[in-house]
Steps between C-alpha positions, in 0.01 A plus 500: 500500500164587652431850632479363854842336475646818352366705791630247751844514342495883504404516866749231606778679312429850631371420849733216591793421273631850429453643852680195642804576282498879534739544791748239383504644146520856634207600286377858544150386604365245745119506481265315267330814367840642402590189301159512337547867405845440353405191301170632368644842408779335304264248340282780360776757439368767736288551808283191518193700602513686169453163326314277744193566712542446875539250654773421253545131564131438433476728196835446329481292188650153503779628275578789735513266798719252311739781405515626858553147636778442247676816620472387861634155422786655302586723797506197727732320256725806477414566135322831575625776726217573743662828607502618137138392454412692816677813373304484173176460694581797723601713199163430332338618822711818520661386824861513377 
């Protein structure tokens, strides 16, 4: 998959697909930047900004974006618990 298609998939997932499902799924977040934080943090195993230069979606490696997208798709399918991923993200940030 080309870099452009990967970025388009990332933005569609986090700006459209996941926010559209948030209320119905009773996810703990609603906004695109929150989904991006959760997915990228969990893809890199810590605070994304400790691993990726900002802006993250432009500077993340293809592998990091693929991993983050896979987590988002798994959450949509019900194979990943978005609330648990959010808790891990917040713990890495010292917010829990």
